[in-house]
mmCIF file of the N, C-alpha and C atoms, coordinates in Angstrom:
data_MODEL
# 
_entry.id   MODEL 
# 
loop_
_atom_site.group_PDB 
_atom_site.id 
_atom_site.type_symbol 
_atom_site.label_atom_id 
_atom_site.label_alt_id 
_atom_site.label_comp_id 
_atom_site.label_asym_id 
_atom_site.label_entity_id 
_atom_site.label_seq_id 
_atom_site.pdbx_PDB_ins_code 
_atom_site.Cartn_x 
_atom_site.Cartn_y 
_atom_site.Cartn_z 
_atom_site.occupancy 
_atom_site.B_iso_or_equiv 
_atom_site.pdbx_formal_charge 
_atom_site.auth_seq_id 
_atom_site.auth_comp_id 
_atom_site.auth_asym_id 
_atom_site.auth_atom_id 
_atom_site.pdbx_PDB_model_num 
ATOM 1   N N  . MET A 1 1  ? 0.836   -1.151 0.006  1.00 0.00 ? 1  MET A N  1 
ATOM 2   C CA . MET A 1 1  ? -0.026  -0.023 -0.037 1.00 0.00 ? 1  MET A CA 1 
ATOM 3   C C  . MET A 1 1  ? 0.901   1.285  -0.011 1.00 0.00 ? 1  MET A C  1 
ATOM 4   N N  . THR A 1 2  ? 0.542   2.222  -0.840 1.00 0.00 ? 2  THR A N  1 
ATOM 5   C CA . THR A 1 2  ? 1.399   3.349  -1.010 1.00 0.00 ? 2  THR A CA 1 
ATOM 6   C C  . THR A 1 2  ? 1.038   4.281  0.246  1.00 0.00 ? 2  THR A C  1 
ATOM 7   N N  . ASP A 1 3  ? 1.960   5.306  0.410  1.00 0.00 ? 3  ASP A N  1 
ATOM 8   C CA . ASP A 1 3  ? 1.678   6.208  1.517  1.00 0.00 ? 3  ASP A CA 1 
ATOM 9   C C  . ASP A 1 3  ? 0.481   7.047  1.066  1.00 0.00 ? 3  ASP A C  1 
ATOM 10  N N  . ILE A 1 4  ? 0.279   7.320  -0.108 1.00 0.00 ? 4  ILE A N  1 
ATOM 11  C CA . ILE A 1 4  ? -0.884  8.227  -0.516 1.00 0.00 ? 4  ILE A CA 1 
ATOM 12  C C  . ILE A 1 4  ? -2.189  7.476  -0.271 1.00 0.00 ? 4  ILE A C  1 
ATOM 13  N N  . THR A 1 5  ? -2.220  6.248  -0.603 1.00 0.00 ? 5  THR A N  1 
ATOM 14  C CA . THR A 1 5  ? -3.477  5.406  -0.250 1.00 0.00 ? 5  THR A CA 1 
ATOM 15  C C  . THR A 1 5  ? -3.687  5.334  1.220  1.00 0.00 ? 5  THR A C  1 
ATOM 16  N N  . HIS A 1 6  ? -2.663  5.155  2.001  1.00 0.00 ? 6  HIS A N  1 
ATOM 17  C CA . HIS A 1 6  ? -2.892  5.039  3.475  1.00 0.00 ? 6  HIS A CA 1 
ATOM 18  C C  . HIS A 1 6  ? -3.329  6.473  3.993  1.00 0.00 ? 6  HIS A C  1 
ATOM 19  N N  . LEU A 1 7  ? -2.923  7.542  3.527  1.00 0.00 ? 7  LEU A N  1 
ATOM 20  C CA . LEU A 1 7  ? -3.282  8.828  4.001  1.00 0.00 ? 7  LEU A CA 1 
ATOM 21  C C  . LEU A 1 7  ? -4.747  9.046  3.531  1.00 0.00 ? 7  LEU A C  1 
ATOM 22  N N  . GLU A 1 8  ? -5.047  8.579  2.329  1.00 0.00 ? 8  GLU A N  1 
ATOM 23  C CA . GLU A 1 8  ? -6.515  8.749  1.860  1.00 0.00 ? 8  GLU A CA 1 
ATOM 24  C C  . GLU A 1 8  ? -7.467  8.017  2.808  1.00 0.00 ? 8  GLU A C  1 
ATOM 25  N N  . GLU A 1 9  ? -7.093  6.862  3.176  1.00 0.00 ? 9  GLU A N  1 
ATOM 26  C CA . GLU A 1 9  ? -7.891  6.009  4.095  1.00 0.00 ? 9  GLU A CA 1 
ATOM 27  C C  . GLU A 1 9  ? -8.116  6.681  5.456  1.00 0.00 ? 9  GLU A C  1 
ATOM 28  N N  . GLN A 1 10 ? -7.009  7.241  5.982  1.00 0.00 ? 10 GLN A N  1 
ATOM 29  C CA . GLN A 1 10 ? -7.076  7.965  7.223  1.00 0.00 ? 10 GLN A CA 1 
ATOM 30  C C  . GLN A 1 10 ? -7.950  9.160  7.053  1.00 0.00 ? 10 GLN A C  1 
ATOM 31  N N  . ILE A 1 11 ? -7.871  9.896  6.022  1.00 0.00 ? 11 ILE A N  1 
ATOM 32  C CA . ILE A 1 11 ? -8.625  11.057 5.796  1.00 0.00 ? 11 ILE A CA 1 
ATOM 33  C C  . ILE A 1 11 ? -10.174 10.678 5.702  1.00 0.00 ? 11 ILE A C  1 
ATOM 34  N N  . ALA A 1 12 ? -10.424 9.584  5.173  1.00 0.00 ? 12 ALA A N  1 
ATOM 35  C CA . ALA A 1 12 ? -11.865 9.096  5.010  1.00 0.00 ? 12 ALA A CA 1 
ATOM 36  C C  . ALA A 1 12 ? -12.344 8.760  6.381  1.00 0.00 ? 12 ALA A C  1 
ATOM 37  N N  . HIS A 1 13 ? -11.580 7.974  7.128  1.00 0.00 ? 13 HIS A N  1 
ATOM 38  C CA . HIS A 1 13 ? -12.041 7.659  8.451  1.00 0.00 ? 13 HIS A CA 1 
ATOM 39  C C  . HIS A 1 13 ? -12.273 8.874  9.327  1.00 0.00 ? 13 HIS A C  1 
ATOM 40  N N  . LEU A 1 14 ? -11.238 9.752  9.302  1.00 0.00 ? 14 LEU A N  1 
ATOM 41  C CA . LEU A 1 14 ? -11.442 10.980 10.141 1.00 0.00 ? 14 LEU A CA 1 
ATOM 42  C C  . LEU A 1 14 ? -12.563 11.826 9.653  1.00 0.00 ? 14 LEU A C  1 
ATOM 43  N N  . SER A 1 15 ? -12.835 11.908 8.400  1.00 0.00 ? 15 SER A N  1 
ATOM 44  C CA . SER A 1 15 ? -14.010 12.596 7.917  1.00 0.00 ? 15 SER A CA 1 
ATOM 45  C C  . SER A 1 15 ? -15.316 12.061 8.394  1.00 0.00 ? 15 SER A C  1 
ATOM 46  N N  . ARG A 1 16 ? -15.438 10.769 8.430  1.00 0.00 ? 16 ARG A N  1 
ATOM 47  C CA . ARG A 1 16 ? -16.626 9.984  8.957  1.00 0.00 ? 16 ARG A CA 1 
ATOM 48  C C  . ARG A 1 16 ? -16.702 10.278 10.477 1.00 0.00 ? 16 ARG A C  1 
ATOM 49  N N  . THR A 1 17 ? -15.592 10.285 11.151 1.00 0.00 ? 17 THR A N  1 
ATOM 50  C CA . THR A 1 17 ? -15.691 10.524 12.596 1.00 0.00 ? 17 THR A CA 1 
ATOM 51  C C  . THR A 1 17 ? -16.239 11.971 12.823 1.00 0.00 ? 17 THR A C  1 
ATOM 52  N N  . VAL A 1 18 ? -15.700 12.947 12.051 1.00 0.00 ? 18 VAL A N  1 
ATOM 53  C CA . VAL A 1 18 ? -15.980 14.344 12.282 1.00 0.00 ? 18 VAL A CA 1 
ATOM 54  C C  . VAL A 1 18 ? -17.579 14.463 12.002 1.00 0.00 ? 18 VAL A C  1 
ATOM 55  N N  . GLU A 1 19 ? -18.164 13.805 10.908 1.00 0.00 ? 19 GLU A N  1 
ATOM 56  C CA . GLU A 1 19 ? -19.603 13.796 10.712 1.00 0.00 ? 19 GLU A CA 1 
ATOM 57  C C  . GLU A 1 19 ? -20.357 13.085 11.670 1.00 0.00 ? 19 GLU A C  1 
ATOM 58  N N  . ASP A 1 20 ? -19.974 12.075 12.308 1.00 0.00 ? 20 ASP A N  1 
ATOM 59  C CA . ASP A 1 20 ? -20.568 11.370 13.386 1.00 0.00 ? 20 ASP A CA 1 
ATOM 60  C C  . ASP A 1 20 ? -20.638 12.372 14.670 1.00 0.00 ? 20 ASP A C  1 
ATOM 61  N N  . LEU A 1 21 ? -19.527 12.987 14.931 1.00 0.00 ? 21 LEU A N  1 
ATOM 62  C CA . LEU A 1 21 ? -19.430 13.794 16.094 1.00 0.00 ? 21 LEU A CA 1 
ATOM 63  C C  . LEU A 1 21 ? -20.303 15.043 15.926 1.00 0.00 ? 21 LEU A C  1 
ATOM 64  N N  . SER A 1 22 ? -20.381 15.455 14.712 1.00 0.00 ? 22 SER A N  1 
ATOM 65  C CA . SER A 1 22 ? -21.169 16.771 14.374 1.00 0.00 ? 22 SER A CA 1 
ATOM 66  C C  . SER A 1 22 ? -22.806 16.352 14.611 1.00 0.00 ? 22 SER A C  1 
ATOM 67  N N  . ASP A 1 23 ? -23.097 15.327 14.221 1.00 0.00 ? 23 ASP A N  1 
ATOM 68  C CA . ASP A 1 23 ? -24.471 14.777 14.460 1.00 0.00 ? 23 ASP A CA 1 
ATOM 69  C C  . ASP A 1 23 ? -24.775 14.609 15.979 1.00 0.00 ? 23 ASP A C  1 
ATOM 70  N N  . ILE A 1 24 ? -23.791 14.128 16.673 1.00 0.00 ? 24 ILE A N  1 
ATOM 71  C CA . ILE A 1 24 ? -24.047 13.971 18.117 1.00 0.00 ? 24 ILE A CA 1 
ATOM 72  C C  . ILE A 1 24 ? -24.156 15.288 18.816 1.00 0.00 ? 24 ILE A C  1 
ATOM 73  N N  . VAL A 1 25 ? -23.249 16.267 18.385 1.00 0.00 ? 25 VAL A N  1 
ATOM 74  C CA . VAL A 1 25 ? -23.334 17.563 19.053 1.00 0.00 ? 25 VAL A CA 1 
ATOM 75  C C  . VAL A 1 25 ? -24.717 18.211 18.579 1.00 0.00 ? 25 VAL A C  1 
ATOM 76  N N  . ALA A 1 26 ? -25.142 18.142 17.432 1.00 0.00 ? 26 ALA A N  1 
ATOM 77  C CA . ALA A 1 26 ? -26.465 18.760 17.066 1.00 0.00 ? 26 ALA A CA 1 
ATOM 78  C C  . ALA A 1 26 ? -27.583 18.042 17.829 1.00 0.00 ? 26 ALA A C  1 
ATOM 79  N N  . ARG A 1 27 ? -27.614 16.844 17.979 1.00 0.00 ? 27 ARG A N  1 
ATOM 80  C CA . ARG A 1 27 ? -28.711 16.123 18.852 1.00 0.00 ? 27 ARG A CA 1 
ATOM 81  C C  . ARG A 1 27 ? -28.521 16.616 20.266 1.00 0.00 ? 27 ARG A C  1 
ATOM 82  N N  . GLN A 1 28 ? -27.427 16.777 20.899 1.00 0.00 ? 28 GLN A N  1 
ATOM 83  C CA . GLN A 1 28 ? -27.176 17.217 22.205 1.00 0.00 ? 28 GLN A CA 1 
ATOM 84  C C  . GLN A 1 28 ? -27.683 18.683 22.406 1.00 0.00 ? 28 GLN A C  1 
ATOM 85  N N  . GLU A 1 29 ? -27.484 19.421 21.378 1.00 0.00 ? 29 GLU A N  1 
ATOM 86  C CA . GLU A 1 29 ? -27.971 20.862 21.430 1.00 0.00 ? 29 GLU A CA 1 
ATOM 87  C C  . GLU A 1 29 ? -29.473 20.972 21.489 1.00 0.00 ? 29 GLU A C  1 
ATOM 88  N N  . THR A 1 30 ? -30.062 20.062 20.771 1.00 0.00 ? 30 THR A N  1 
ATOM 89  C CA . THR A 1 30 ? -31.634 20.074 20.750 1.00 0.00 ? 30 THR A CA 1 
ATOM 90  C C  . THR A 1 30 ? -32.082 19.602 22.078 1.00 0.00 ? 30 THR A C  1 
ATOM 91  N N  . GLU A 1 31 ? -31.470 18.567 22.638 1.00 0.00 ? 31 GLU A N  1 
ATOM 92  C CA . GLU A 1 31 ? -31.884 17.985 23.924 1.00 0.00 ? 31 GLU A CA 1 
ATOM 93  C C  . GLU A 1 31 ? -31.656 19.060 25.009 1.00 0.00 ? 31 GLU A C  1 
ATOM 94  N N  . LEU A 1 32 ? -30.491 19.808 24.949 1.00 0.00 ? 32 LEU A N  1 
ATOM 95  C CA . LEU A 1 32 ? -30.246 20.782 26.005 1.00 0.00 ? 32 LEU A CA 1 
ATOM 96  C C  . LEU A 1 32 ? -31.284 21.850 25.844 1.00 0.00 ? 32 LEU A C  1 
ATOM 97  N N  . SER A 1 33 ? -31.522 22.214 24.629 1.00 0.00 ? 33 SER A N  1 
ATOM 98  C CA . SER A 1 33 ? -32.508 23.390 24.526 1.00 0.00 ? 33 SER A CA 1 
ATOM 99  C C  . SER A 1 33 ? -33.940 22.954 25.113 1.00 0.00 ? 33 SER A C  1 
ATOM 100 N N  . LEU A 1 34 ? -34.346 21.642 24.873 1.00 0.00 ? 34 LEU A N  1 
ATOM 101 C CA . LEU A 1 34 ? -35.677 21.280 25.380 1.00 0.00 ? 34 LEU A CA 1 
ATOM 102 C C  . LEU A 1 34 ? -35.596 21.139 26.881 1.00 0.00 ? 34 LEU A C  1 
ATOM 103 N N  . ALA A 1 35 ? -34.452 20.622 27.441 1.00 0.00 ? 35 ALA A N  1 
ATOM 104 C CA . ALA A 1 35 ? -34.346 20.601 28.960 1.00 0.00 ? 35 ALA A CA 1 
ATOM 105 C C  . ALA A 1 35 ? -34.354 21.942 29.509 1.00 0.00 ? 35 ALA A C  1 
ATOM 106 N N  . SER A 1 36 ? -33.683 22.933 28.924 1.00 0.00 ? 36 SER A N  1 
ATOM 107 C CA . SER A 1 36 ? -33.687 24.312 29.394 1.00 0.00 ? 36 SER A CA 1 
ATOM 108 C C  . SER A 1 36 ? -35.141 24.852 29.423 1.00 0.00 ? 36 SER A C  1 
ATOM 109 N N  . ARG A 1 37 ? -35.927 24.596 28.393 1.00 0.00 ? 37 ARG A N  1 
ATOM 110 C CA . ARG A 1 37 ? -37.205 25.092 28.308 1.00 0.00 ? 37 ARG A CA 1 
ATOM 111 C C  . ARG A 1 37 ? -38.156 24.496 29.345 1.00 0.00 ? 37 ARG A C  1 
ATOM 112 N N  . ARG A 1 38 ? -37.848 23.205 29.546 1.00 0.00 ? 38 ARG A N  1 
ATOM 113 C CA . ARG A 1 38 ? -38.711 22.527 30.694 1.00 0.00 ? 38 ARG A CA 1 
ATOM 114 C C  . ARG A 1 38 ? -38.354 22.968 31.973 1.00 0.00 ? 38 ARG A C  1 
ATOM 115 N N  . ILE A 1 39 ? -37.021 23.244 32.285 1.00 0.00 ? 39 ILE A N  1 
ATOM 116 C CA . ILE A 1 39 ? -36.569 23.833 33.625 1.00 0.00 ? 39 ILE A CA 1 
ATOM 117 C C  . ILE A 1 39 ? -37.198 25.150 33.808 1.00 0.00 ? 39 ILE A C  1 
ATOM 118 N N  . ALA A 1 40 ? -37.235 26.000 32.823 1.00 0.00 ? 40 ALA A N  1 
ATOM 119 C CA . ALA A 1 40 ? -37.791 27.400 32.890 1.00 0.00 ? 40 ALA A CA 1 
ATOM 120 C C  . ALA A 1 40 ? -39.288 27.294 33.297 1.00 0.00 ? 40 ALA A C  1 
ATOM 121 N N  . VAL A 1 41 ? -40.057 26.342 32.620 1.00 0.00 ? 41 VAL A N  1 
ATOM 122 C CA . VAL A 1 41 ? -41.407 26.241 32.876 1.00 0.00 ? 41 VAL A CA 1 
ATOM 123 C C  . VAL A 1 41 ? -41.617 25.781 34.339 1.00 0.00 ? 41 VAL A C  1 
ATOM 124 N N  . LEU A 1 42 ? -40.840 24.818 34.778 1.00 0.00 ? 42 LEU A N  1 
ATOM 125 C CA . LEU A 1 42 ? -40.887 24.291 36.103 1.00 0.00 ? 42 LEU A CA 1 
ATOM 126 C C  . LEU A 1 42 ? -40.548 25.394 37.143 1.00 0.00 ? 42 LEU A C  1 
ATOM 127 N N  . MET A 1 43 ? -39.474 26.278 36.830 1.00 0.00 ? 43 MET A N  1 
ATOM 128 C CA . MET A 1 43 ? -39.135 27.172 37.676 1.00 0.00 ? 43 MET A CA 1 
ATOM 129 C C  . MET A 1 43 ? -40.234 28.266 37.958 1.00 0.00 ? 43 MET A C  1 
ATOM 130 N N  . GLU A 1 44 ? -40.935 28.704 36.671 1.00 0.00 ? 44 GLU A N  1 
ATOM 131 C CA . GLU A 1 44 ? -42.112 29.535 36.728 1.00 0.00 ? 44 GLU A CA 1 
ATOM 132 C C  . GLU A 1 44 ? -43.227 28.938 37.608 1.00 0.00 ? 44 GLU A C  1 
ATOM 133 N N  . ARG A 1 45 ? -43.457 27.718 37.362 1.00 0.00 ? 45 ARG A N  1 
ATOM 134 C CA . ARG A 1 45 ? -44.577 26.951 38.140 1.00 0.00 ? 45 ARG A CA 1 
ATOM 135 C C  . ARG A 1 45 ? -44.313 26.935 39.618 1.00 0.00 ? 45 ARG A C  1 
ATOM 136 N N  . GLU A 1 46 ? -43.082 26.806 39.984 1.00 0.00 ? 46 GLU A N  1 
ATOM 137 C CA . GLU A 1 46 ? -42.732 26.787 41.314 1.00 0.00 ? 46 GLU A CA 1 
ATOM 138 C C  . GLU A 1 46 ? -42.783 28.079 41.948 1.00 0.00 ? 46 GLU A C  1 
ATOM 139 N N  . ALA A 1 47 ? -42.332 29.140 41.176 1.00 0.00 ? 47 ALA A N  1 
ATOM 140 C CA . ALA A 1 47 ? -42.465 30.506 41.693 1.00 0.00 ? 47 ALA A CA 1 
ATOM 141 C C  . ALA A 1 47 ? -43.858 30.902 42.020 1.00 0.00 ? 47 ALA A C  1 
ATOM 142 N N  . GLY A 1 48 ? -44.772 30.461 40.974 1.00 0.00 ? 48 GLY A N  1 
ATOM 143 C CA . GLY A 1 48 ? -46.192 30.796 41.216 1.00 0.00 ? 48 GLY A CA 1 
ATOM 144 C C  . GLY A 1 48 ? -46.746 29.991 42.419 1.00 0.00 ? 48 GLY A C  1 
ATOM 145 N N  . ARG A 1 49 ? -46.232 28.849 42.547 1.00 0.00 ? 49 ARG A N  1 
ATOM 146 C CA . ARG A 1 49 ? -46.855 28.085 43.768 1.00 0.00 ? 49 ARG A CA 1 
ATOM 147 C C  . ARG A 1 49 ? -46.250 28.806 45.072 1.00 0.00 ? 49 ARG A C  1 
ATOM 148 N N  . ASP A 1 50 ? -45.093 29.286 45.044 1.00 0.00 ? 50 ASP A N  1 
ATOM 149 C CA . ASP A 1 50 ? -44.690 30.073 46.275 1.00 0.00 ? 50 ASP A CA 1 
ATOM 150 C C  . ASP A 1 50 ? -45.543 31.301 46.552 1.00 0.00 ? 50 ASP A C  1 
ATOM 151 N N  . LEU A 1 51 ? -45.932 31.963 45.518 1.00 0.00 ? 51 LEU A N  1 
ATOM 152 C CA . LEU A 1 51 ? -46.894 33.173 45.673 1.00 0.00 ? 51 LEU A CA 1 
ATOM 153 C C  . LEU A 1 51 ? -48.208 32.738 46.062 1.00 0.00 ? 51 LEU A C  1 
ATOM 154 N N  . ASP A 1 52 ? -48.808 31.661 45.450 1.00 0.00 ? 52 ASP A N  1 
ATOM 155 C CA . ASP A 1 52 ? -50.148 31.245 45.795 1.00 0.00 ? 52 ASP A CA 1 
ATOM 156 C C  . ASP A 1 52 ? -50.253 30.677 47.169 1.00 0.00 ? 52 ASP A C  1 
ATOM 157 N N  . GLY A 1 53 ? -49.160 30.193 47.849 1.00 0.00 ? 53 GLY A N  1 
ATOM 158 C CA . GLY A 1 53 ? -49.182 29.566 49.097 1.00 0.00 ? 53 GLY A CA 1 
ATOM 159 C C  . GLY A 1 53 ? -49.582 30.572 50.223 1.00 0.00 ? 53 GLY A C  1 
ATOM 160 N N  . GLY A 1 54 ? -49.355 31.764 50.111 1.00 0.00 ? 54 GLY A N  1 
ATOM 161 C CA . GLY A 1 54 ? -49.876 32.693 51.183 1.00 0.00 ? 54 GLY A CA 1 
ATOM 162 C C  . GLY A 1 54 ? -49.204 32.514 52.474 1.00 0.00 ? 54 GLY A C  1 
ATOM 163 N N  . GLY A 1 55 ? -48.060 31.870 52.503 1.00 0.00 ? 55 GLY A N  1 
ATOM 164 C CA . GLY A 1 55 ? -47.320 31.838 53.721 1.00 0.00 ? 55 GLY A CA 1 
ATOM 165 C C  . GLY A 1 55 ? -47.753 30.537 54.610 1.00 0.00 ? 55 GLY A C  1 
ATOM 166 N N  . THR A 1 56 ? -48.567 29.681 54.042 1.00 0.00 ? 56 THR A N  1 
ATOM 167 C CA . THR A 1 56 ? -48.866 28.488 54.710 1.00 0.00 ? 56 THR A CA 1 
ATOM 168 C C  . THR A 1 56 ? -47.692 27.409 54.673 1.00 0.00 ? 56 THR A C  1 
ATOM 169 N N  . VAL A 1 57 ? -47.672 26.485 55.525 1.00 0.00 ? 57 VAL A N  1 
ATOM 170 C CA . VAL A 1 57 ? -46.811 25.394 55.508 1.00 0.00 ? 57 VAL A CA 1 
ATOM 171 C C  . VAL A 1 57 ? -47.130 24.362 54.502 1.00 0.00 ? 57 VAL A C  1 
ATOM 172 N N  . PRO A 1 58 ? -46.319 23.990 53.605 1.00 0.00 ? 58 PRO A N  1 
ATOM 173 C CA . PRO A 1 58 ? -46.658 22.930 52.599 1.00 0.00 ? 58 PRO A CA 1 
ATOM 174 C C  . PRO A 1 58 ? -47.064 21.686 53.443 1.00 0.00 ? 58 PRO A C  1 
ATOM 175 N N  . LEU A 1 59 ? -47.962 20.968 52.759 1.00 0.00 ? 59 LEU A N  1 
ATOM 176 C CA . LEU A 1 59 ? -48.587 19.775 53.396 1.00 0.00 ? 59 LEU A CA 1 
ATOM 177 C C  . LEU A 1 59 ? -47.481 18.749 53.689 1.00 0.00 ? 59 LEU A C  1 
ATOM 178 N N  . SER A 1 60 ? -46.467 18.657 52.816 1.00 0.00 ? 60 SER A N  1 
ATOM 179 C CA . SER A 1 60 ? -45.384 17.695 53.066 1.00 0.00 ? 60 SER A CA 1 
ATOM 180 C C  . SER A 1 60 ? -44.525 18.004 54.307 1.00 0.00 ? 60 SER A C  1 
ATOM 181 N N  . ASP A 1 61 ? -44.524 19.241 54.795 1.00 0.00 ? 61 ASP A N  1 
ATOM 182 C CA . ASP A 1 61 ? -43.862 19.774 55.951 1.00 0.00 ? 61 ASP A CA 1 
ATOM 183 C C  . ASP A 1 61 ? -44.516 19.692 57.201 1.00 0.00 ? 61 ASP A C  1 
ATOM 184 N N  . GLN A 1 62 ? -45.806 19.487 57.040 1.00 0.00 ? 62 GLN A N  1 
ATOM 185 C CA . GLN A 1 62 ? -46.744 19.540 58.264 1.00 0.00 ? 62 GLN A CA 1 
ATOM 186 C C  . GLN A 1 62 ? -46.584 18.269 59.029 1.00 0.00 ? 62 GLN A C  1 
ATOM 187 N N  . ARG A 1 63 ? -46.752 18.406 60.358 1.00 0.00 ? 63 ARG A N  1 
ATOM 188 C CA . ARG A 1 63 ? -46.705 17.136 61.289 1.00 0.00 ? 63 ARG A CA 1 
ATOM 189 C C  . ARG A 1 63 ? -47.980 16.435 61.157 1.00 0.00 ? 63 ARG A C  1 
ATOM 190 N N  . PRO A 1 64 ? -47.892 15.145 61.176 1.00 0.00 ? 64 PRO A N  1 
ATOM 191 C CA . PRO A 1 64 ? -49.184 14.322 61.158 1.00 0.00 ? 64 PRO A CA 1 
ATOM 192 C C  . PRO A 1 64 ? -49.939 14.586 62.413 1.00 0.00 ? 64 PRO A C  1 
ATOM 193 N N  . PRO A 1 65 ? -51.280 14.497 62.270 1.00 0.00 ? 65 PRO A N  1 
ATOM 194 C CA . PRO A 1 65 ? -52.205 14.776 63.344 1.00 0.00 ? 65 PRO A CA 1 
ATOM 195 C C  . PRO A 1 65 ? -51.950 14.143 64.539 1.00 0.00 ? 65 PRO A C  1 
ATOM 196 N N  . HIS A 1 66 ? -51.463 12.837 64.637 1.00 0.00 ? 66 HIS A N  1 
ATOM 197 C CA . HIS A 1 66 ? -51.171 12.066 65.839 1.00 0.00 ? 66 HIS A CA 1 
ATOM 198 C C  . HIS A 1 66 ? -49.975 12.673 66.618 1.00 0.00 ? 66 HIS A C  1 
ATOM 199 N N  . TRP A 1 67 ? -49.326 13.584 66.194 1.00 0.00 ? 67 TRP A N  1 
ATOM 200 C CA . TRP A 1 67 ? -48.069 14.106 66.911 1.00 0.00 ? 67 TRP A CA 1 
ATOM 201 C C  . TRP A 1 67 ? -48.456 15.176 67.912 1.00 0.00 ? 67 TRP A C  1 
# 
């Protein structure tokens, strides 16, 4: 095998690897964007819940009636 052929094979493998990694990064960007939007919605919902609570103790933090 000549040096040129060997280099061409390496370039082909590296090109494929770069394409695969690019696809992975694009997919992760989409997933991160979706996760960020979901977190923002949950943060807004929780902030609204804090305001609607009116200073009461959340049910999960209350002592059971037998205490």
